[in-house]
N, C-alpha and C positions, 0 to 999 in steps of 0.2 A: 661170403667172402672165404669160409673156411672149404667150401667144396673147391671154390675157384682157384686155392691155393693146394689143395689136394690135387684136384687134376694136374694143375700145373708140372707140379713135382713128379706125378705117375709119369707124364707124356715126355719129361726131360731126361729119367732115371730110363724108361724102357723104350724110347723114340717109336711110339706110336701114338694112335688119338687125333692129331692133329692135321697132319696131312701127309703122304707119300715123302719119302728123304728125297733130299736135292740130289741132282748127278753130281755122280762119282769127283770128289775134288773138290767140292765148295770149298774157297769160290775160283770160280773160272771165268771170271768178268770182273768190270769194278763196282764198285759196294756207294748206293747214291748216300749220303750221309746229311737228312733235312733239317735245316734249322726255321724256326718260327721268327726269329728277329735279321734286322739289315746288318750287311756287312759293316765290319768295323767296331761295331758292339759287344759288350763283354760276354757273350754266348760265342758270338762267331770267332775273335780274338781265341778263346776258348777251344773250340770246336778245331782251328788252325794248330794251336799247339799239340793235341794229342792226334790228331787224324795223321801226321805224317808218319810218325815211328806206328799208328795203326794198319796202316797200308803194307808198311815194311813187314810185321809180323803177318797179315792175313796175305803177302803175295800180291795184293793187286792193288789199283790204286782205288782211294778216297775220295768219291767227289761232292761236293761239299753244293749244296742249294738251298740259298737264302729265299724262305718266303713269310716275309714279314707282313703283319697286320692280326691284326682283331685280338691279342695278347699271345700270337702264337697258335691262335684255334684255325688259322688259314692252314698250315703248315702240317698241323695235327690230325686236323682231317685228310689232307691228301694222302698222308703216311698210313691211316687208318683204309684208307680204299684202294693204296695200291698193292700190288699183287704180292700174295705173301710167297716169297720166294726165297726172302733174304739178301737181296739187293739193293732193299729200301728201308733205310731205319731211323728214327728221330732221336734229333738231342731236344731233348724234351725238358721242363721245368717244373717248379713245384708248383708255378702257377696253372700249367698244362694239365697236368697229372692230378693235381689236389682242388687248387680254388676255383680254376673256370666253371667247373660244374653246376657252382653256384653263381658265380656274378653275373656269369653271361645266362638270357634266357635259353638260346639255341645253339650252344657250341660247336655242334656238328658232329660228335664224338662222343662216346663213353669211355673214359680212361679205364677202367678194368676190363669191361667186354672186349674192346678193340683192338687194345693191347698185348703183347706179348713182351714180358720184361725181359732185360738182358740184364743191366746191374746200374745201381745209383754210383754216381760217378765223385760226387760229393757233396758238399755244403759252404755257400758264404754266407759268413755271419752278419747280422746288422749290428751296429753298436748305439747305444742308445746314450746321446749328447745333451749338455744342458748349455745353457749361457753361464757364462760366469758369476752373472749375476743373481742365481737360483741359488737359496739358502740351502745345498745337499750337495755333501761329496761323496755320498753312498747311497746306492740303490734305496736301503730301506729309510733313508732321510727324505729323498724324492716320496715315495710314497707314503711319509708322515706328511709331510707340506700338504701334498694336494688332499691327503683327508682334511686334513686341516683347513683347506683351502678349495671347497668342492666346487667345479665349475669355472675356477677362476685360473687354472694351470692350463696352458694351450702345447697343443704339438703339431707340428709342420709332417709333411708326406710329400712324396712326389704326384700323389694324384692318389682317388678313391680305389682302393683294389691292388695297390701295389704293397710290395716286399714290408717296407715299414709303415705304414698305413696297417696290415694286419697285424704286425707285430705290436703297435700301440693299443692294438681295441683288443690283441689277447692279455696285455697288460693289465689294461682296463678292469676286463673279466674277471682275472686269477686275482689282483691285488685288490677289487672292490675300491675302485675310486673313479672318481669323474672327470675326465679331461676335454678339453674343446680341442675339435679336427679341424685345422686350419690347411687346408688341401691346396698346392700349388700346380704348375704345368711343368713336371721336373725336379729330380733330386737338387739340381745347380740354386734356383733360386730358393727353395728352404731352406738349404745348410744357410746361404746367406742370412738370412732374415734370422736364422737363431743367431749366426754369430753377432749380427745388430742387435739382438735383444727384441726384435717384434714379435717374435714367436721363444716361448722357453725354452722349448725342448723334440727332439726328435729321433728316430730310429735312423740311422744312415748306413749306408755301406761302408768298410772299413777304408777302403782305398784312399775315399776324398776327405773322408775325417780325420787318418791320424796325422797329417802334417798340422791341422786345427787345432788339434789334441796338444800336439806335440809344442806348437806355437803359444798354447794357451789361451787360444780365441773359445775356445769349448771346453766343457769336462766331460771327462766320459767316463760313464757310471758301470756298466754293464754289455755283454755282448750277448748275443741272443741264441748263440749254442750249446749244447746239453753241457760241453766242458769249453775251456778257455779256448783262442785260435792263435793258432801259432805267429798271426802279424801283429797282436795284442797279447805276449804273454801275462803281463802285468795287471792286465784287466778281467777281474770275475765274470763270470757267467752271470746270468739273472738266475738259475737254476743253482748254483752257489751262493750268492750275495742275498737272496730272498725269497724266492718262489721255485719250490723242489719242482722238477721236471717239466720246467719251461724250456721251449725250443721254438722259433721262430724263423725260420734259414730261407733261403733261397736255394734250394738243391736241386740238383742238376742228375739225370739218369739217362740209359739209352734205351730203346722200347722199337719192339717191330710189330708190325701186322701179324694180328691175332692168326694163330693156323699156319706161322711160320714153322717150317719143318724141325722140329726138336733137334735134330744134326747140326743145321745151321745156325739155331741158338747157341747151342754149346759152344760152335767155335767162335762166333762174337764174342762170347764171354768170355772163354781163354784167351782171344787175341784181347782184349782190354783187359783183363786180369796184367798182362804180361807188359802191357803200355803202360798202365798207372804203377807199377812196379818198377819203373824205367827211374833210374834216380833223376836224371835230366827233365825229365815228363814231369814228376813228382815235385821237382823246387820249381819248374816254370809254373806249373798250377797252383801252388803254394805262392808266388808272388802275384798273383792275381786275387788272392785271396780268398781261395777255394779250400778247406780243409780235406783232403783226400780221404773217401769214406766207400769203396766198393763194397758190392755185396753179391749174395749169389743171386738169382732170379726172384727165387724162392720167397727171402727176406727182400727183396724191393716190394714184389706183388704185395705182400704182410705190411710194407710200410705205407703204400698207396692206399692200402685198404682203412687204415688209420687215420690216416692226412684228410682225406675226405670228409669225413664228418664233423672231425677237429675244427676245419676251416669253415664247413657251411654253416656251423654253429654261429661262430666267431663272424661272418659275414652277414648273417641273418640278423643277428643284432645291432650290428652295424649298418644296418640298411644300405650298404653298397650295393649298386648294380650296375652292370655296365653294356653298352650294345653290341 
């Protein structure tokens, strides 16, 4: 991993080692932004928010190509095999770049070897919500309740390998508590059963949980970003409330095929920085539940390198696998 980051830094800094420079004036034609999820979903909405500004900065159209399926693996593999010329990039998430290597037997790509990082865009917090009948008003009280009742506290999720599922498994490991997983086919049914009291708790995206918290149908105890999230400023983070260093977010990033020319990567990174700093784009992404946190390519490479083993350990312990 250290050699990978060092090599990337050298290539971006000196413009050598990956491939010849692109034609003068890059980009000279449309850039295709590939997504691993269907039109209308959260990733698609996010892409359409920032891509219009991105194409203004680049001076060329940004064409969105939705290739849904296999947790984003189909899209990721297509970009990994695409021509490394700067005209095909991938809007990836934490599943594609960190978790899928362990969740799937043959994802079809290697996140560290097949992609050149451009930037992390931001992260979406999950919030830990409990049914009001649960005798806990803080995370510390919930952990104490679970320790006093091993194997009797259940948590819901939208399915094996989902971000909320992995967040709960990380909590189990870090807090050393025994929770029972109740998987559902989607977050909606899972959240409804937490409200009904059939399951006691779950990690959920902020957007569907916030109205339920405000109406008193569930109680929000903590968010999974390292710091508090803008959409729930009064809810502490897990790291703040009980477990220092705890982080379990659905984060999003832009990557390109490995061997994409350094000059093209530099142009894309600069364009994304300008896009994410635009007040209207930043506000729109925040309203979608995204904490905007751009990085350098080197910072993203290092982050991916820590996230892969972190989630591999948690996924192995949970026994979750996907086909």
